[in-house]
NUTIDO-424480 format. One record per residue (C-alpha): residue in one letter; z, x, y; residue number from 0; chain. Coordinates in Angstrom, 2 decimals, m for minus. Example, Ala and Ser with C-alpha at 12.3 -4.5 7.8 and 13.67 -1.06 7.14 Angstrom:
2
<code A	up 7.80	east 12.30	north m4.50	pos 0	unit A>;
<code S	up 7.14	east 13.67	north m1.06	pos 1	unit A>;
***
This chain:
369
<code M	up m25.96	east 98.24	north 26.52	pos 0	unit A>;
<code Q	up m23.17	east 96.47	north 24.64	pos 1	unit A>;
<code F	up m19.55	east 97.11	north 25.61	pos 2	unit A>;
<code I	up m18.76	east 96.92	north 21.87	pos 3	unit A>;
<code D	up m21.80	east 97.12	north 19.59	pos 4	unit A>;
<code L	up m21.16	east 94.71	north 16.74	pos 5	unit A>;
<code K	up m24.85	east 94.04	north 16.10	pos 6	unit A>;
<code T	up m25.58	east 97.57	north 14.94	pos 7	unit A>;
<code Q	up m22.50	east 97.52	north 12.73	pos 8	unit A>;
<code Y	up m23.64	east 94.27	north 11.11	pos 9	unit A>;
<code A	up m27.14	east 95.67	north 10.54	pos 10	unit A>;
<code A	up m25.63	east 98.64	north 8.70	pos 11	unit A>;
<code L	up m23.51	east 96.37	north 6.50	pos 12	unit A>;
<code K	up m25.73	east 93.29	north 6.27	pos 13	unit A>;
<code P	up m26.26	east 93.27	north 2.48	pos 14	unit A>;
<code E	up m22.56	east 93.74	north 1.76	pos 15	unit A>;
<code I	up m21.36	east 91.21	north 4.33	pos 16	unit A>;
<code D	up m23.94	east 88.60	north 3.38	pos 17	unit A>;
<code A	up m23.08	east 88.98	north m0.29	pos 18	unit A>;
<code A	up m19.35	east 88.73	north 0.38	pos 19	unit A>;
<code I	up m19.81	east 85.53	north 2.36	pos 20	unit A>;
<code Q	up m22.11	east 84.11	north m0.30	pos 21	unit A>;
<code R	up m19.50	east 84.70	north m2.99	pos 22	unit A>;
<code V	up m17.02	east 82.58	north m1.03	pos 23	unit A>;
<code L	up m19.63	east 79.86	north m0.53	pos 24	unit A>;
<code D	up m20.29	east 79.92	north m4.26	pos 25	unit A>;
<code H	up m16.66	east 79.63	north m5.41	pos 26	unit A>;
<code G	up m15.69	east 77.28	north m2.57	pos 27	unit A>;
<code Q	up m12.05	east 78.39	north m2.20	pos 28	unit A>;
<code Y	up m12.07	east 78.55	north 1.58	pos 29	unit A>;
<code I	up m8.28	east 78.55	north 1.99	pos 30	unit A>;
<code L	up m6.23	east 81.22	north 0.16	pos 31	unit A>;
<code G	up m9.14	east 82.10	north m2.09	pos 32	unit A>;
<code P	up m9.12	east 85.28	north m4.18	pos 33	unit A>;
<code E	up m10.40	east 87.44	north m1.32	pos 34	unit A>;
<code V	up m7.14	east 86.85	north 0.56	pos 35	unit A>;
<code A	up m5.00	east 88.56	north m2.07	pos 36	unit A>;
<code Q	up m7.67	east 91.25	north m2.55	pos 37	unit A>;
<code L	up m7.64	east 92.09	north 1.15	pos 38	unit A>;
<code E	up m3.85	east 92.11	north 1.32	pos 39	unit A>;
<code A	up m3.70	east 94.56	north m1.58	pos 40	unit A>;
<code A	up m6.35	east 96.81	north m0.02	pos 41	unit A>;
<code L	up m4.66	east 96.84	north 3.39	pos 42	unit A>;
<code A	up m1.21	east 97.50	north 1.93	pos 43	unit A>;
<code E	up m2.62	east 100.44	north m0.03	pos 44	unit A>;
<code R	up m4.33	east 101.85	north 3.06	pos 45	unit A>;
<code T	up m1.30	east 101.62	north 5.33	pos 46	unit A>;
<code G	up 1.29	east 102.56	north 2.74	pos 47	unit A>;
<code A	up 3.30	east 99.41	north 3.44	pos 48	unit A>;
<code A	up 4.86	east 97.68	north 0.46	pos 49	unit A>;
<code H	up 3.70	east 94.23	north 1.60	pos 50	unit A>;
<code C	up 0.76	east 92.85	north 3.59	pos 51	unit A>;
<code V	up 0.55	east 89.21	north 4.64	pos 52	unit A>;
<code T	up m2.71	east 88.06	north 6.22	pos 53	unit A>;
<code V	up m2.47	east 85.43	north 8.95	pos 54	unit A>;
<code A	up m4.68	east 83.46	north 11.30	pos 55	unit A>;
<code S	up m4.57	east 85.91	north 14.24	pos 56	unit A>;
<code G	up m2.73	east 88.82	north 15.72	pos 57	unit A>;
<code T	up m0.79	east 86.39	north 17.86	pos 58	unit A>;
<code E	up 0.25	east 84.43	north 14.79	pos 59	unit A>;
<code A	up 1.38	east 87.67	north 13.19	pos 60	unit A>;
<code L	up 3.75	east 88.39	north 16.08	pos 61	unit A>;
<code L	up 5.03	east 84.82	north 16.11	pos 62	unit A>;
<code I	up 5.70	east 84.73	north 12.38	pos 63	unit A>;
<code A	up 7.39	east 88.15	north 12.49	pos 64	unit A>;
<code L	up 9.83	east 86.85	north 15.10	pos 65	unit A>;
<code M	up 10.40	east 83.71	north 13.06	pos 66	unit A>;
<code T	up 11.23	east 85.67	north 9.91	pos 67	unit A>;
<code L	up 13.95	east 87.42	north 11.92	pos 68	unit A>;
<code G	up 15.41	east 84.13	north 13.12	pos 69	unit A>;
<code I	up 14.79	east 84.92	north 16.79	pos 70	unit A>;
<code G	up 15.18	east 81.92	north 19.08	pos 71	unit A>;
<code P	up 16.96	east 80.48	north 22.13	pos 72	unit A>;
<code G	up 19.46	east 82.84	north 23.73	pos 73	unit A>;
<code D	up 17.98	east 85.95	north 22.11	pos 74	unit A>;
<code E	up 16.24	east 88.80	north 23.92	pos 75	unit A>;
<code V	up 13.31	east 90.95	north 22.82	pos 76	unit A>;
<code I	up 12.53	east 94.19	north 24.63	pos 77	unit A>;
<code T	up 8.83	east 94.74	north 25.19	pos 78	unit A>;
<code T	up 6.25	east 96.11	north 27.61	pos 79	unit A>;
<code P	up 4.65	east 94.22	north 30.50	pos 80	unit A>;
<code F	up 1.44	east 96.25	north 30.16	pos 81	unit A>;
<code S	up m0.17	east 94.26	north 27.36	pos 82	unit A>;
<code F	up m2.12	east 91.12	north 26.57	pos 83	unit A>;
<code A	up m0.22	east 87.88	north 27.14	pos 84	unit A>;
<code A	up 0.32	east 87.25	north 23.42	pos 85	unit A>;
<code T	up 3.03	east 89.93	north 23.35	pos 86	unit A>;
<code A	up 5.32	east 87.94	north 25.66	pos 87	unit A>;
<code E	up 3.90	east 84.54	north 24.78	pos 88	unit A>;
<code V	up 5.31	east 84.46	north 21.26	pos 89	unit A>;
<code I	up 8.79	east 85.44	north 22.47	pos 90	unit A>;
<code V	up 8.86	east 82.66	north 25.06	pos 91	unit A>;
<code L	up 7.42	east 80.09	north 22.63	pos 92	unit A>;
<code L	up 10.49	east 80.56	north 20.43	pos 93	unit A>;
<code G	up 12.85	east 80.09	north 23.37	pos 94	unit A>;
<code A	up 13.83	east 83.75	north 23.56	pos 95	unit A>;
<code R	up 13.63	east 85.99	north 26.61	pos 96	unit A>;
<code P	up 11.24	east 88.94	north 27.01	pos 97	unit A>;
<code V	up 12.94	east 91.95	north 28.61	pos 98	unit A>;
<code F	up 10.23	east 94.05	north 30.20	pos 99	unit A>;
<code V	up 10.54	east 97.83	north 30.14	pos 100	unit A>;
<code D	up 8.06	east 99.95	north 32.08	pos 101	unit A>;
<code V	up 5.51	east 102.30	north 30.52	pos 102	unit A>;
<code E	up 4.71	east 106.01	north 30.53	pos 103	unit A>;
<code P	up 2.21	east 106.92	north 33.27	pos 104	unit A>;
<code D	up 0.10	east 109.16	north 31.01	pos 105	unit A>;
<code T	up m0.17	east 106.88	north 27.95	pos 106	unit A>;
<code A	up 0.46	east 103.33	north 29.28	pos 107	unit A>;
<code L	up 2.79	east 102.89	north 26.27	pos 108	unit A>;
<code I	up 6.34	east 101.60	north 26.57	pos 109	unit A>;
<code D	up 8.65	east 104.35	north 27.83	pos 110	unit A>;
<code A	up 11.15	east 104.85	north 25.02	pos 111	unit A>;
<code A	up 13.49	east 106.66	north 27.42	pos 112	unit A>;
<code L	up 13.97	east 103.41	north 29.34	pos 113	unit A>;
<code I	up 14.55	east 101.09	north 26.39	pos 114	unit A>;
<code E	up 18.23	east 101.66	north 25.72	pos 115	unit A>;
<code A	up 19.18	east 100.60	north 29.25	pos 116	unit A>;
<code G	up 17.67	east 97.20	north 28.48	pos 117	unit A>;
<code V	up 19.76	east 96.56	north 25.35	pos 118	unit A>;
<code T	up 22.40	east 93.83	north 25.69	pos 119	unit A>;
<code P	up 24.51	east 91.88	north 23.18	pos 120	unit A>;
<code R	up 21.69	east 89.32	north 23.14	pos 121	unit A>;
<code T	up 18.98	east 91.82	north 22.15	pos 122	unit A>;
<code K	up 17.61	east 91.14	north 18.68	pos 123	unit A>;
<code A	up 14.41	east 93.18	north 18.54	pos 124	unit A>;
<code I	up 12.15	east 95.71	north 20.24	pos 125	unit A>;
<code M	up 8.42	east 94.99	north 20.36	pos 126	unit A>;
<code P	up 6.43	east 98.08	north 21.39	pos 127	unit A>;
<code V	up 2.68	east 97.74	north 21.82	pos 128	unit A>;
<code S	up 0.34	east 100.37	north 20.40	pos 129	unit A>;
<code L	up m2.22	east 100.29	north 23.19	pos 130	unit A>;
<code Y	up m5.83	east 101.45	north 23.44	pos 131	unit A>;
<code G	up m5.69	east 102.74	north 19.86	pos 132	unit A>;
<code Q	up m2.59	east 104.99	north 20.05	pos 133	unit A>;
<code V	up 0.86	east 104.16	north 18.71	pos 134	unit A>;
<code A	up 3.95	east 104.25	north 20.89	pos 135	unit A>;
<code D	up 6.85	east 106.67	north 20.34	pos 136	unit A>;
<code M	up 7.92	east 104.79	north 17.23	pos 137	unit A>;
<code A	up 10.31	east 107.50	north 16.03	pos 138	unit A>;
<code A	up 12.38	east 107.29	north 19.20	pos 139	unit A>;
<code I	up 12.15	east 103.50	north 19.25	pos 140	unit A>;
<code N	up 13.26	east 103.20	north 15.63	pos 141	unit A>;
<code A	up 16.20	east 105.50	north 16.35	pos 142	unit A>;
<code I	up 17.32	east 103.29	north 19.24	pos 143	unit A>;
<code A	up 16.95	east 100.21	north 17.06	pos 144	unit A>;
<code E	up 19.01	east 101.76	north 14.29	pos 145	unit A>;
<code R	up 21.82	east 102.64	north 16.70	pos 146	unit A>;
<code H	up 22.01	east 99.05	north 17.91	pos 147	unit A>;
<code G	up 21.17	east 97.17	north 14.71	pos 148	unit A>;
<code L	up 17.85	east 95.85	north 16.01	pos 149	unit A>;
<code A	up 14.55	east 95.04	north 14.35	pos 150	unit A>;
<code V	up 11.32	east 96.67	north 15.54	pos 151	unit A>;
<code I	up 8.02	east 94.79	north 15.58	pos 152	unit A>;
<code E	up 5.01	east 97.00	north 16.31	pos 153	unit A>;
<code D	up 2.31	east 95.05	north 18.12	pos 154	unit A>;
<code A	up m0.49	east 97.03	north 16.52	pos 155	unit A>;
<code A	up m3.33	east 94.74	north 17.53	pos 156	unit A>;
<code Q	up m5.32	east 97.68	north 18.94	pos 157	unit A>;
<code S	up m4.32	east 100.49	north 16.61	pos 158	unit A>;
<code F	up m5.22	east 99.74	north 13.00	pos 159	unit A>;
<code G	up m6.06	east 103.10	north 11.43	pos 160	unit A>;
<code A	up m4.11	east 105.20	north 13.95	pos 161	unit A>;
<code T	up m1.35	east 107.49	north 12.71	pos 162	unit A>;
<code L	up 1.95	east 109.01	north 13.82	pos 163	unit A>;
<code H	up 2.72	east 112.27	north 12.00	pos 164	unit A>;
<code G	up 0.46	east 111.10	north 9.19	pos 165	unit A>;
<code R	up 1.97	east 107.63	north 8.84	pos 166	unit A>;
<code E	up m0.23	east 104.63	north 9.51	pos 167	unit A>;
<code S	up 0.18	east 102.23	north 12.39	pos 168	unit A>;
<code G	up 1.55	east 98.96	north 11.03	pos 169	unit A>;
<code A	up 3.81	east 100.69	north 8.52	pos 170	unit A>;
<code L	up 6.13	east 102.36	north 11.01	pos 171	unit A>;
<code S	up 8.86	east 99.77	north 11.54	pos 172	unit A>;
<code T	up 10.47	east 96.52	north 10.37	pos 173	unit A>;
<code W	up 7.22	east 94.68	north 10.96	pos 174	unit A>;
<code G	up 3.77	east 95.88	north 11.96	pos 175	unit A>;
<code C	up 1.38	east 93.23	north 13.24	pos 176	unit A>;
<code T	up m2.33	east 93.75	north 13.76	pos 177	unit A>;
<code S	up m5.35	east 91.74	north 14.85	pos 178	unit A>;
<code F	up m8.81	east 91.46	north 13.35	pos 179	unit A>;
<code F	up m10.40	east 89.93	north 16.45	pos 180	unit A>;
<code P	up m14.07	east 91.00	north 16.35	pos 181	unit A>;
<code S	up m13.69	east 93.72	north 18.98	pos 182	unit A>;
<code K	up m10.81	east 95.51	north 17.24	pos 183	unit A>;
<code P	up m11.21	east 98.80	north 15.33	pos 184	unit A>;
<code L	up m11.33	east 96.66	north 12.17	pos 185	unit A>;
<code G	up m12.64	east 93.25	north 13.13	pos 186	unit A>;
<code C	up m13.72	east 90.10	north 11.32	pos 187	unit A>;
<code Y	up m16.13	east 87.43	north 12.60	pos 188	unit A>;
<code G	up m13.54	east 85.14	north 14.14	pos 189	unit A>;
<code D	up m9.78	east 85.22	north 14.40	pos 190	unit A>;
<code G	up m7.59	east 86.97	north 11.86	pos 191	unit A>;
<code G	up m4.56	east 89.20	north 11.58	pos 192	unit A>;
<code A	up m2.13	east 90.86	north 9.22	pos 193	unit A>;
<code M	up 1.56	east 91.71	north 8.95	pos 194	unit A>;
<code F	up 3.03	east 94.74	north 7.19	pos 195	unit A>;
<code T	up 6.58	east 95.36	north 6.00	pos 196	unit A>;
<code N	up 8.56	east 97.16	north 3.33	pos 197	unit A>;
<code D	up 11.10	east 94.31	north 3.16	pos 198	unit A>;
<code A	up 10.33	east 91.94	north 0.28	pos 199	unit A>;
<code A	up 12.51	east 89.14	north 1.67	pos 200	unit A>;
<code L	up 10.79	east 89.26	north 5.06	pos 201	unit A>;
<code A	up 7.37	east 89.29	north 3.38	pos 202	unit A>;
<code Q	up 8.28	east 86.21	north 1.33	pos 203	unit A>;
<code A	up 9.52	east 84.46	north 4.46	pos 204	unit A>;
<code A	up 6.23	east 85.23	north 6.22	pos 205	unit A>;
<code R	up 4.18	east 83.89	north 3.30	pos 206	unit A>;
<code E	up 6.14	east 80.64	north 3.43	pos 207	unit A>;
<code I	up 6.03	east 80.33	north 7.22	pos 208	unit A>;
<code R	up 2.24	east 80.77	north 7.33	pos 209	unit A>;
<code I	up 1.82	east 77.66	north 5.12	pos 210	unit A>;
<code H	up 4.12	east 75.35	north 7.05	pos 211	unit A>;
<code G	up 7.30	east 76.78	north 5.56	pos 212	unit A>;
<code Q	up 6.42	east 75.84	north 1.97	pos 213	unit A>;
<code S	up 8.05	east 77.66	north m0.92	pos 214	unit A>;
<code A	up 6.11	east 75.35	north m3.25	pos 215	unit A>;
<code R	up 3.58	east 72.63	north m2.62	pos 216	unit A>;
<code Y	up 5.18	east 69.98	north m0.39	pos 217	unit A>;
<code T	up 8.52	east 71.78	north m0.58	pos 218	unit A>;
<code H	up 9.26	east 72.87	north 2.99	pos 219	unit A>;
<code T	up 12.22	east 75.24	north 2.85	pos 220	unit A>;
<code R	up 11.85	east 76.54	north 6.39	pos 221	unit A>;
<code V	up 10.10	east 75.64	north 9.63	pos 222	unit A>;
<code G	up 6.60	east 77.05	north 9.56	pos 223	unit A>;
<code V	up 3.16	east 77.01	north 11.13	pos 224	unit A>;
<code G	up m0.45	east 76.66	north 10.04	pos 225	unit A>;
<code G	up m1.04	east 80.40	north 10.01	pos 226	unit A>;
<code R	up m3.31	east 81.29	north 7.11	pos 227	unit A>;
<code M	up m6.28	east 83.62	north 7.44	pos 228	unit A>;
<code D	up m9.27	east 81.91	north 5.91	pos 229	unit A>;
<code T	up m11.09	east 83.30	north 2.90	pos 230	unit A>;
<code L	up m14.41	east 83.88	north 4.66	pos 231	unit A>;
<code Q	up m12.83	east 86.20	north 7.22	pos 232	unit A>;
<code C	up m11.06	east 88.13	north 4.47	pos 233	unit A>;
<code A	up m14.39	east 88.51	north 2.69	pos 234	unit A>;
<code V	up m15.97	east 89.97	north 5.82	pos 235	unit A>;
<code L	up m13.20	east 92.55	north 6.13	pos 236	unit A>;
<code L	up m13.45	east 93.50	north 2.45	pos 237	unit A>;
<code A	up m17.12	east 94.24	north 3.04	pos 238	unit A>;
<code K	up m16.31	east 96.31	north 6.12	pos 239	unit A>;
<code L	up m13.48	east 98.38	north 4.65	pos 240	unit A>;
<code P	up m15.64	east 100.97	north 2.80	pos 241	unit A>;
<code R	up m17.24	east 101.97	north 6.13	pos 242	unit A>;
<code L	up m13.95	east 102.10	north 8.05	pos 243	unit A>;
<code G	up m13.22	east 105.75	north 7.30	pos 244	unit A>;
<code W	up m16.55	east 106.79	north 8.77	pos 245	unit A>;
<code E	up m16.05	east 104.48	north 11.76	pos 246	unit A>;
<code L	up m12.62	east 105.89	north 12.58	pos 247	unit A>;
<code A	up m13.95	east 109.45	north 12.32	pos 248	unit A>;
<code R	up m16.87	east 108.54	north 14.57	pos 249	unit A>;
<code R	up m14.53	east 106.93	north 17.11	pos 250	unit A>;
<code A	up m12.53	east 110.16	north 17.17	pos 251	unit A>;
<code E	up m15.72	east 112.18	north 17.75	pos 252	unit A>;
<code L	up m16.85	east 109.87	north 20.55	pos 253	unit A>;
<code G	up m13.42	east 109.97	north 22.16	pos 254	unit A>;
<code E	up m13.49	east 113.77	north 22.14	pos 255	unit A>;
<code R	up m17.04	east 113.73	north 23.51	pos 256	unit A>;
<code Y	up m15.99	east 111.39	north 26.34	pos 257	unit A>;
<code D	up m13.22	east 113.89	north 27.11	pos 258	unit A>;
<code R	up m15.72	east 116.74	north 27.35	pos 259	unit A>;
<code L	up m18.24	east 114.80	north 29.39	pos 260	unit A>;
<code L	up m15.60	east 113.60	north 31.84	pos 261	unit A>;
<code D	up m13.91	east 116.98	north 32.31	pos 262	unit A>;
<code G	up m15.83	east 117.65	north 35.50	pos 263	unit A>;
<code L	up m15.07	east 114.33	north 37.15	pos 264	unit A>;
<code N	up m11.39	east 115.05	north 37.79	pos 265	unit A>;
<code L	up m10.36	east 111.53	north 36.73	pos 266	unit A>;
<code D	up m6.99	east 110.57	north 35.35	pos 267	unit A>;
<code R	up m7.30	east 109.78	north 31.65	pos 268	unit A>;
<code L	up m4.86	east 108.60	north 29.03	pos 269	unit A>;
<code A	up m3.11	east 111.31	north 27.08	pos 270	unit A>;
<code V	up m2.85	east 111.36	north 23.30	pos 271	unit A>;
<code R	up 0.58	east 112.72	north 22.47	pos 272	unit A>;
<code P	up 1.16	east 115.49	north 19.87	pos 273	unit A>;
<code G	up 1.59	east 114.19	north 16.35	pos 274	unit A>;
<code R	up m0.55	east 111.14	north 17.05	pos 275	unit A>;
<code D	up m4.21	east 110.31	north 16.95	pos 276	unit A>;
<code C	up m6.14	east 107.51	north 18.62	pos 277	unit A>;
<code V	up m8.70	east 105.09	north 17.20	pos 278	unit A>;
<code W	up m9.97	east 104.35	north 20.72	pos 279	unit A>;
<code A	up m9.90	east 100.58	north 20.63	pos 280	unit A>;
<code Q	up m10.75	east 101.18	north 24.28	pos 281	unit A>;
<code Y	up m11.57	east 104.43	north 26.05	pos 282	unit A>;
<code T	up m9.86	east 104.07	north 29.39	pos 283	unit A>;
<code V	up m9.90	east 106.06	north 32.61	pos 284	unit A>;
<code M	up m8.15	east 105.48	north 35.93	pos 285	unit A>;
<code V	up m10.17	east 105.09	north 39.11	pos 286	unit A>;
<code D	up m9.56	east 104.21	north 42.72	pos 287	unit A>;
<code E	up m11.61	east 101.41	north 44.30	pos 288	unit A>;
<code R	up m12.10	east 99.95	north 40.84	pos 289	unit A>;
<code A	up m14.02	east 96.83	north 41.90	pos 290	unit A>;
<code R	up m16.60	east 98.97	north 43.72	pos 291	unit A>;
<code V	up m16.90	east 101.36	north 40.76	pos 292	unit A>;
<code Q	up m17.36	east 98.46	north 38.33	pos 293	unit A>;
<code Q	up m20.03	east 96.90	north 40.55	pos 294	unit A>;
<code A	up m21.93	east 100.17	north 40.80	pos 295	unit A>;
<code M	up m21.81	east 100.66	north 37.03	pos 296	unit A>;
<code Q	up m22.92	east 97.09	north 36.41	pos 297	unit A>;
<code E	up m25.90	east 97.65	north 38.68	pos 298	unit A>;
<code A	up m26.71	east 100.71	north 36.57	pos 299	unit A>;
<code G	up m26.65	east 98.54	north 33.43	pos 300	unit A>;
<code V	up m23.33	east 99.82	north 32.11	pos 301	unit A>;
<code P	up m20.66	east 97.26	north 31.17	pos 302	unit A>;
<code T	up m16.96	east 97.94	north 31.74	pos 303	unit A>;
<code A	up m13.72	east 96.02	north 31.22	pos 304	unit A>;
<code V	up m10.15	east 96.07	north 32.50	pos 305	unit A>;
<code H	up m7.22	east 96.09	north 30.06	pos 306	unit A>;
<code Y	up m5.17	east 94.79	north 31.89	pos 307	unit A>;
<code P	up m5.58	east 93.79	north 35.55	pos 308	unit A>;
<code R	up m2.13	east 92.27	north 36.06	pos 309	unit A>;
<code P	up 1.04	east 93.16	north 34.14	pos 310	unit A>;
<code L	up 2.87	east 90.34	north 32.41	pos 311	unit A>;
<code H	up 5.88	east 90.29	north 34.71	pos 312	unit A>;
<code Q	up 3.49	east 89.45	north 37.56	pos 313	unit A>;
<code Q	up 1.73	east 86.65	north 35.68	pos 314	unit A>;
<code P	up 2.74	east 83.13	north 36.82	pos 315	unit A>;
<code A	up 3.82	east 82.13	north 33.31	pos 316	unit A>;
<code Y	up 6.19	east 85.09	north 32.94	pos 317	unit A>;
<code A	up 7.24	east 85.90	north 36.51	pos 318	unit A>;
<code A	up 10.68	east 84.39	north 35.84	pos 319	unit A>;
<code F	up 11.33	east 87.31	north 33.49	pos 320	unit A>;
<code A	up 10.38	east 90.04	north 35.96	pos 321	unit A>;
<code P	up 13.00	east 92.80	north 36.16	pos 322	unit A>;
<code A	up 14.62	east 93.65	north 39.47	pos 323	unit A>;
<code G	up 12.39	east 96.19	north 41.17	pos 324	unit A>;
<code G	up 9.45	east 95.29	north 38.97	pos 325	unit A>;
<code C	up 7.69	east 97.80	north 36.71	pos 326	unit A>;
<code P	up 6.03	east 100.19	north 39.16	pos 327	unit A>;
<code V	up 4.16	east 102.32	north 36.62	pos 328	unit A>;
<code S	up 2.62	east 99.24	north 34.97	pos 329	unit A>;
<code E	up 1.73	east 97.83	north 38.36	pos 330	unit A>;
<code R	up 0.01	east 101.04	north 39.42	pos 331	unit A>;
<code L	up m1.92	east 101.35	north 36.15	pos 332	unit A>;
<code A	up m3.02	east 97.72	north 36.32	pos 333	unit A>;
<code G	up m4.78	east 98.46	north 39.59	pos 334	unit A>;
<code R	up m6.62	east 101.54	north 38.31	pos 335	unit A>;
<code V	up m7.46	east 101.28	north 34.58	pos 336	unit A>;
<code L	up m11.10	east 100.95	north 33.60	pos 337	unit A>;
<code S	up m12.32	east 100.76	north 30.00	pos 338	unit A>;
<code L	up m15.72	east 102.21	north 29.09	pos 339	unit A>;
<code P	up m18.06	east 101.16	north 26.25	pos 340	unit A>;
<code M	up m16.68	east 102.29	north 22.89	pos 341	unit A>;
<code S	up m17.47	east 101.51	north 19.29	pos 342	unit A>;
<code A	up m18.33	east 103.56	north 16.23	pos 343	unit A>;
<code D	up m22.01	east 102.73	north 16.73	pos 344	unit A>;
<code L	up m22.17	east 103.85	north 20.37	pos 345	unit A>;
<code S	up m25.08	east 106.28	north 20.59	pos 346	unit A>;
<code E	up m24.67	east 109.59	north 22.34	pos 347	unit A>;
<code A	up m27.59	east 108.67	north 24.60	pos 348	unit A>;
<code D	up m25.77	east 105.54	north 25.72	pos 349	unit A>;
<code Q	up m22.56	east 107.51	north 26.12	pos 350	unit A>;
<code D	up m24.44	east 109.90	north 28.42	pos 351	unit A>;
<code R	up m25.64	east 106.89	north 30.44	pos 352	unit A>;
<code V	up m22.05	east 105.64	north 30.76	pos 353	unit A>;
<code V	up m20.82	east 108.99	north 32.08	pos 354	unit A>;
<code D	up m23.77	east 109.38	north 34.44	pos 355	unit A>;
<code A	up m23.15	east 105.92	north 35.87	pos 356	unit A>;
<code L	up m19.43	east 106.59	north 36.24	pos 357	unit A>;
<code A	up m20.12	east 109.95	north 37.90	pos 358	unit A>;
<code A	up m22.48	east 108.34	north 40.37	pos 359	unit A>;
<code A	up m20.00	east 105.55	north 41.09	pos 360	unit A>;
<code V	up m17.16	east 107.96	north 41.86	pos 361	unit A>;
<code G	up m19.41	east 110.45	north 43.62	pos 362	unit A>;
<code R	up m18.95	east 113.36	north 41.24	pos 363	unit A>;
<code R	up m21.13	east 115.32	north 38.82	pos 364	unit A>;
<code P	up m20.19	east 115.49	north 35.09	pos 365	unit A>;
<code L	up m20.29	east 118.66	north 33.04	pos 366	unit A>;
<code V	up m22.89	east 118.92	north 30.28	pos 367	unit A>;
<code A	up m21.48	east 118.02	north 26.84	pos 368	unit A>;
***
C-alpha cells in the first residue's frame, strides 16, 4: 500500500500528462515558457485572487512574500511552531525573528486568541499555517492584523482547494503561498509553488524577485533570488487541473469515511471547524504509544507518517526563539499525531485495511462503515 498513491493518479492522466510534457519538449521553452502564464491564469481564476505568481517551491513562495514586504533584521513575524521547518526557516534567513504562538488542541492550527499577546512594535507580519488541509481562523487573524497594521501571509502549502466560508485558501490574506510538492493535494513531479495576492504592486515585486530582482533583462532593481517554476512542472499541473475537482470531492468522501470507520475506536481526531472544509492533505489521528502503534501497522503492511514529531521551537536550529514556557499544546500534539494513508485514489478496500490495522494496534474494534 502506498501512503500517497501517485502511480494510480498518473495512470488515470497518462495521455494528458505525457502530451503536456511533449509539448514543452517540442517548443523548448523550459524557463518561463507559455505554460507558466497559462497556469498562473488558471490558478488565479480558481482561487479568485487577482494575481498568481508561480515559483520554484512552497518555501520560495514564503521567502519571496516576506521579501516583497521588506521584512528583515530587527523585524518579527508571528507564526506557529507546529509546522514544517520552512515556515520558520524563511523568517530566520532574512534576519527576522519568528515569534511562536501555540496552536488549538483540536485543530493543530495557530490559536488566533493567543496572537495579539505576541504583537510588539517590531511585529511586521503574521504567518498562519493551514495544516493538514484545513485553513486557520483567517477572519480573526486578518482582524488582528488590520488593528495593528500588519501583513498576513497564509502558509497554504497543505491546503490548496480548501475553503473558508466559500473563499479559497490562498486568497484569504495579503499573500497566500502554496506548494506543489508531489504529495500535496495538487502536486507536480518535482518542486513547485505559487503565490496569490490582490495587490498589484506586491505581485510585480514577486515577479521581479523570482528572477533575481530584474525589472528588465539585466536590470536588477531589487535584490532577488532564482525562484522560477520551470515550464515542465507547470505543464504537469495544467494536465492535472481538470481532474482536481473530482479529486477534492473524493478526498472529502474518504475523510468522512475515515471518520465513520474510526468512530468506534475512541481516538482523538482533528476537528474541522464550522464554515471550513478540509482537503485532507493528511488524515491525522492522535494515539498514545505512537512508536509501538506505527510498528504494529508497518508489520501489517500499512504505512504511516508523523507530521510533525518535534515542534519548531524545540528544533536545534530554532531553539533560540522558543517562548518562555514553551508551547505545551504543540509539544503534546507532536508526541501523539499519526497520519494515515490518504489520496484521492485510495481504494475503500485499502482504507478498510488501514482502519483494521489501526484498530488492532490500539486494541479496539472499529465500527462497520
